[in-house]
C-alpha positions, 0 to 999 in steps of 0.5 A: 649538167645535174640541173638539166637532167632533173629538168628533163626528167620532170618534163618527161614525167609531166608529159606521162602524167598528162597522157594519162589524164587525157586518156581518162579525163572525166566527160563531165556531169552533163556533156559527153566526151568531145574531139578536144578531150578525146580525139582518138577515143570514145566515151564510156560513161564518164571516161574517155577510153582508148579504141578497141574492139570492146570500146570502138569509137572516136572523137568522143562518140559513145563506145560500141562493143564490136564483139556484141555484133556477129558481123564484126570482131574489131575496131578500125578508125573508130568503126567495127570491122571484120578482121581481115575484110576491112569492113563490117560483114553484109547483113546475114553474114557472120565474121569468123577467123577467116573473115565474113562467112557466107552462112546467114544469121537466121533471126529468131523471136520465138517465145520472145517478147518485143524488144528482145534480141533476135540472135542477129543483132536486131530486136523483136517487133511487136508482131513477134509475139502472138500471145502476151508478154509476162516480163520478157516471156511470151505466153500463148493465149487465152489461158486461165491466167493470161490474156492479151495479144501481139506482145501486149502485157499479160492480163489475168482476167480471173482477177476481174471475174471474167474469162479470156476470149479467143481474141485476147480480151477479157470477157464475160463467161458463158457468152455466145458469139459466132462469126460467119466465115464462108459458104458454098451453095447451088445458085439454082436448083430444079424443083424438088431436087437435092444439092450439098451445101456447107456453111462455116462459122467461128466460135468467138464467144466463151462457150463450147459448142456441142450437140449435147449442149444444144448448139445448132445451126438454124434457118432464117428469112424467116427464122425457123422456116423449113423451106429447104427441108429442115430448120436445124443443122447439128454438129456431129455427135462427138464434135466439140467447138471451142472458142476460137475454133471454126465448124463446117456444117455439111448437109443436103437441102431439098428444093421446094416443089414450086418454081421461084426465088427463095431466101437462103439464110442461117444462123447459130442458135442455142436451143431454147435460150437464144439466137446469137452471132452473125447471120450468113449473107442473105442470098437466094436460090432460084428453083424452076426450069430455064428457057432462053429467048434464043430468037433475039440473040442475032438482034443484040447491038442491031438497029432491028426491033427486039421488043416483039421477040421478047414479048413473045418469049415472055408470053410463052414462059410457064407460070413462075419459070425462068426466062433468060435474055442474052446479053447485049443492047436491044432496040425497043420500039413498043412496050414489053409487059410481064402480064400473062404469067408471073415469071422470073426475067433475067440475063442469061447465066445471071444468078440472083446473088451475082453482082448487079449490072454495071451502068455502062460496059455490062454483060447484061441484057439492056432494053433501050427505047428507040427515038420513036418509042411512044408508049405510056407507063414504061418500057418494061411493066411488071404486072403479074404479081409474083414476078421477079426481074434481076440483072436487066438494064432499062435505058430510056435514051433521053437524049434521042427522045427529047422534043421535037420527038413525040414523047419529048413533047408530051413530057414538056406538056407535063404528061410524064407517063410517056417518059417512064422506064419501068412501072411495077403494078404487082404484089409479092414481086422483086426488082434487083441487081438491075439498072434503070437509066436515062429516063426521059421524064417521070421516073426511072422506076414507079411502084403504082397503086397500093402494093404489098410485099415488094422488094426493090433491092440493090439497083442502080437508078441513075441519070434520069431526066434533066432538072432545068428543062420544063417537064423533063425532070424525073424521079429515080424511084417513085413509090406511091403506097406500099406495105410490108415492103423492102427498098434497100441497097439501091444507088441513086445518082443524078436523078433530077426530080426526087431521087427516091420518093414515097407517098406512103409505106407501112411496115417497110424498111427503107435502108442503106440506100445511097444517093449522090449528085455530081457538079452539074445543075442540069443533073441536080434534084428538088430533093434527095430523099422524100417521105411525103403524101400526094393527094391520091396516097395515104402519107401513112409510114406507121411501122416503117424505119428509114434509116442508114441511108447516105445522101451526098448532094455533091461539091456544088450542093445540087439537092434543094433539100437532103432529106425531106419529110412532108409534102407542103412545097407541092401539096397539102397532104398529111405525112405521119408515122414511122421512125427516121434515124441515123441517115447521113446528109452532106452538102444539100442546100437545106439538110433535113426538113420536117414540112408539116408532118406529125406523129414520127420519131426523128433522131440522130440524123447527122447533117454537114455542109448545108447552104444558107440559102435555097432558090425556090419557085417563090424566091430565095429561102433561108436554109439550115441543117434542120428545119421544121414547118409551121404545122408540124406536131408530135415529132418525137426527137427525144432519141437524138444525141446530136444536139440537132436545132430545128429552125422554124420555116415555111416552104408551103407552095415553094419548091426548092432548088428552082431555076426560073 
């Protein structure tokens, strides 16, 4: 009897000890508690803890403190709950004595660095601190000792001898810099009239702008001009613009007394020290009286010839005045020319700075050649110097003028002047924001002769000619010889001879044009961009910069040569002078070819995805990213950082991307 009692007591004692051991068994040095050694509790460090509001969990999971979450106050079956509700409160509600409260928790990260609690059980993100983090405190920047943005670690710029710029980066002291923000100005003005304008700039440098320290807004295009009645605009007498702040310049401009289109552009200047920062966008204001060619309005969209009515309106427009054509498509049976007076021809209600006309579905006036159109040298000819054409569409209607139509027969016989869309024979003239498309042959736009101060800007030059029909191919833009001229921002697509070609251009800018080809061979080209010489042109490119043009010959490489400098595939004539840099050539059969040219600087023109062969009129020729003709010399490539390797080639008399 005594022995049995003792045995029972020992057994009870053993069970009690074992229970304690199970509840406080070590989780081991590397393993967490498991369901085997902690089936009802959770792991806190190396100890298995009984489930409670402060240590909630089961089957060896990591312990969670339910009281730290405003949505719960107790533990049930290893889960945090709100007592009386049975489940954790929904997001934004808090747990109290009566269960879940409808009072939403409002997170706050004001003054908190990333990773700090937001007071609602979540953590602040990187965007909650606009300034920089000094340990756990968010510091507003810039200041003398703290610099940084969006929760980055604070930097003391002064320790490097620098100052904190308004964008939270360390910069040198006394740096002038400005960012253009916005402007408002009149689209058109009467001669000698006065109108208000506003230009807004932001100080993104490290200096303070004041009138006393001679910070002004100054005129550009050209610099320091008085076209609008002044060349400086001053801040207010007591106005101070610190780094990061903006300033609105409100002032009155006075239009010139002579009609025309005048540049309008401004920039910040520290007088007698430097011009600095961004320019306002280069735009124009039209000055002059207006008249609309009302007689043709009823002809839009009909099959009645409008050319006579348009010509009458042009001839009746006074010197340098504005003639507007109502929007719509007009049948053109005979050539239209601007030749009596220089005028400004545009679509009704289209200011010069508005977006260019769309290729299709546009709201511009479209001059569409009829199937019977049979005049030489263009549907529209700009003859009078000083003329401007903008927001006009010229459509060569090539599908309906091909052989056996008379003009198509002439093109097939290589009399390509019967297929032109636009011809320019003017100095000091402009073609902008317009479209020339579907030329029968020859060219979409020709600048004929030696022309000075011509601007061809921001036009769509597209789908001119057909590549694989004898004589029916067409350039997009053809420039014989130009001086002091600009050809920029034009978009050339699927032109079928050369997309953009020059026979000479001195002191010109040929920049930021884009050339693209689709998949069809009939829309391909012999070359995309070409600087060369015809026997009748100079081939002189001294002072000209050809840069930042983008050429993409499409997925099937529908250009024989992407960028062609020289002329020997067609003519024995010299091409020389100028700088060709930073042009991008993609998907050409032959990337960049310098073909018997000299005295030029050519560098940093990236080429990619060229072919290994191009079919020429002489048969197959090897193709490369870069090539140079046998007679080329004095080509300066010292500025090249791309490692371009030029392969020696001979394309004399061999036209690339041929089909026969």
